[in-house]
C-alpha positions as CSV (number, residue, x, y, z in Angstrom):
1,M,-118.8,84.3,29.5
2,M,-120.1,84.8,33.0
3,L,-117.9,84.2,36.0
4,V,-119.5,82.7,39.2
5,K,-118.8,85.9,41.2
6,K,-120.5,88.1,38.6
7,M,-123.5,85.7,38.4
8,L,-123.9,85.5,42.2
9,N,-123.5,89.3,42.6
10,G,-126.1,89.8,39.9
11,I,-128.6,87.6,41.7
12,M,-127.9,89.2,45.1
13,M,-128.2,92.7,43.6
14,K,-131.4,91.7,41.8
15,E,-129.8,92.5,38.4
16,I,-130.5,88.9,37.1
17,T,-132.9,86.2,38.3
18,I,-132.5,82.4,38.4
19,K,-135.3,82.3,35.7
20,E,-133.3,84.6,33.4
21,L,-130.2,82.4,33.8
22,A,-132.2,79.3,33.1
23,D,-133.6,80.9,29.9
24,R,-130.1,82.0,28.9
25,Y,-128.7,78.5,29.2
26,D,-131.9,76.8,28.0
27,V,-132.2,74.7,31.2
28,S,-134.7,74.6,34.1
29,T,-134.4,76.9,37.2
30,R,-133.9,73.7,39.2
31,T,-130.8,73.0,37.2
32,I,-129.4,76.5,37.8
33,Q,-130.1,76.1,41.6
34,S,-128.5,72.7,41.6
35,K,-125.3,73.9,39.9
36,I,-125.0,76.8,42.4
37,K,-125.5,74.4,45.3
38,K,-122.9,72.0,43.8
39,L,-120.4,74.9,43.7
40,G,-120.7,75.0,47.5
41,Y,-123.2,77.9,48.0
42,E,-126.3,78.1,50.1
43,W,-129.0,80.8,49.9
44,D,-129.4,82.8,53.0
45,S,-133.0,84.1,52.7
46,K,-132.8,86.4,55.7
47,E,-130.0,88.4,54.1
48,S,-130.8,87.6,50.5
49,I,-127.2,86.4,49.8
50,Y,-125.4,83.3,48.8
51,R,-123.0,82.0,51.4
52,Y,-120.1,79.8,50.5
53,V,-120.1,76.7,52.6
54,G,-117.9,74.5,50.5
55,E,-114.7,72.9,51.7
56,E,-112.5,73.7,48.6
57,S,-111.4,77.3,47.7
58,E,-114.3,79.5,46.6
59,P,-114.9,79.1,42.8
60,L,-115.4,82.8,42.1
61,D,-113.4,82.9,38.8
62,V,-115.0,79.8,37.3
63,D,-117.0,80.4,34.1
64,F,-120.5,79.4,35.1
65,S,-121.4,78.4,31.5
66,T,-118.9,75.6,31.6
67,L,-120.9,74.0,34.3
68,I,-124.0,73.8,32.1
69,S,-124.2,70.7,29.8
70,K,-123.3,71.4,26.2
71,N,-126.2,69.2,25.2
72,S,-128.8,71.5,26.8
73,K,-130.8,71.6,23.6
74,M,-132.9,68.6,24.4
75,P,-136.6,67.7,24.0
76,A,-138.9,69.1,26.6
77,E,-139.7,65.7,28.0
78,Q,-136.1,64.8,28.6
79,K,-135.4,68.3,30.1
80,L,-138.3,67.8,32.5
81,A,-137.0,64.4,33.5
82,T,-133.6,65.8,34.0
83,S,-134.8,68.6,36.2
84,E,-136.9,66.2,38.3
85,V,-133.9,63.9,38.9
86,A,-131.8,67.0,39.8
87,A,-134.5,68.1,42.3
88,S,-134.9,64.7,43.7
89,T,-131.2,64.1,44.2
90,S,-130.0,67.6,45.0
91,Y,-129.7,67.0,48.7
92,V,-128.1,63.5,48.5
93,D,-124.6,63.3,49.9
94,E,-121.8,63.1,47.4
95,S,-121.0,59.6,48.8
96,E,-124.4,58.5,47.6
97,S,-124.3,60.2,44.2
98,S,-123.1,57.1,42.4
99,T,-126.5,55.6,43.1
100,S,-128.5,58.7,42.3
101,S,-130.5,57.1,39.5
102,S,-131.7,54.4,41.8
103,K,-132.2,56.9,44.6
104,A,-134.5,59.0,42.4
105,S,-137.1,56.3,42.4
106,T,-137.0,55.9,46.2
107,V,-136.1,59.4,47.5
108,D,-138.2,62.0,45.8
109,A,-138.7,65.7,46.2
110,I,-141.4,65.2,48.9
111,D,-139.0,63.1,51.0
112,L,-136.3,65.7,50.6
113,L,-138.7,68.5,51.6
114,L,-139.6,66.7,54.8
115,Q,-135.8,66.5,55.5
116,N,-134.4,69.7,53.9
117,P,-137.0,72.2,52.8
118,K,-136.2,74.8,50.0
119,D,-137.6,78.1,48.7
120,R,-140.1,78.7,45.9
121,S,-141.4,82.1,44.7
122,K,-144.3,83.4,42.7
123,R,-147.1,81.8,44.7
124,V,-150.8,82.5,44.8
125,Y,-152.6,82.0,48.1
126,R,-155.6,79.6,48.4
127,G,-157.2,78.3,51.5
128,F,-158.1,74.7,51.8
129,Y,-159.4,72.3,54.6
130,F,-157.2,69.4,55.5
131,D,-158.0,66.2,57.3
132,D,-156.1,65.6,60.6
133,D,-153.9,62.8,59.3
134,V,-152.7,64.9,56.3
135,L,-152.3,68.1,58.4
136,S,-150.1,66.2,60.9
137,I,-147.6,65.4,58.1
138,I,-147.7,69.0,56.8
139,D,-147.1,70.4,60.3
140,R,-143.8,68.4,60.5
141,V,-142.0,70.9,58.3
142,P,-141.2,74.5,59.2
143,K,-143.9,77.1,58.5
144,S,-142.1,78.7,55.6
145,Y,-141.8,75.3,53.7
146,K,-145.4,74.0,54.0
147,S,-146.4,75.4,50.7
148,E,-143.4,73.8,49.0
149,L,-144.3,70.4,50.5
150,V,-148.0,70.7,49.4
151,N,-147.0,71.8,45.9
152,E,-144.5,69.0,45.5
153,A,-147.0,66.4,46.8
154,L,-149.7,67.6,44.4
155,R,-147.2,67.9,41.5
156,K,-146.2,64.3,42.0
157,V,-149.7,63.0,42.0
158,F,-150.7,65.2,39.0
159,K,-147.7,63.9,37.1
160,E,-148.6,60.3,37.9
161,K,-152.2,60.9,36.7
162,G,-150.9,62.5,33.4
163,L,-152.3,66.0,34.3
164,L,-148.8,67.7,34.3
165,D,-145.9,67.1,32.1
């Protein structure tokens, strides 16, 4: 049993990572991040802490494992599809959540990054030349999120071409 307050403190004190939590519960890192966000927390990258921004009382004494689906032992293809939908709909308002399955086909991770960028770690730097029309779109997002946008755009194309699972 891991209470939300213990999990969040562990992450903030660098005693546990999102990846380790994902492995523990046999889900993707996106699923873990989505669950934390749904609890009402946002990551403050400047201070490296989770801030509670929810409207209900802070759920510190909730057992985090109860928030993870009991059917987490699923085939890799289904797990990937689930994590993609979670990533694609994670910023959709609760009022729109009833249509999240139809939203996933029209609002994807790239659209969301253009509106609400997010963090990604473990990157390798490579320099590339961009055409003006492409660069003008990339320049629309804040500097710290440009890599995320380019990665998501390339990931989407590579998945469509069958190069990524």
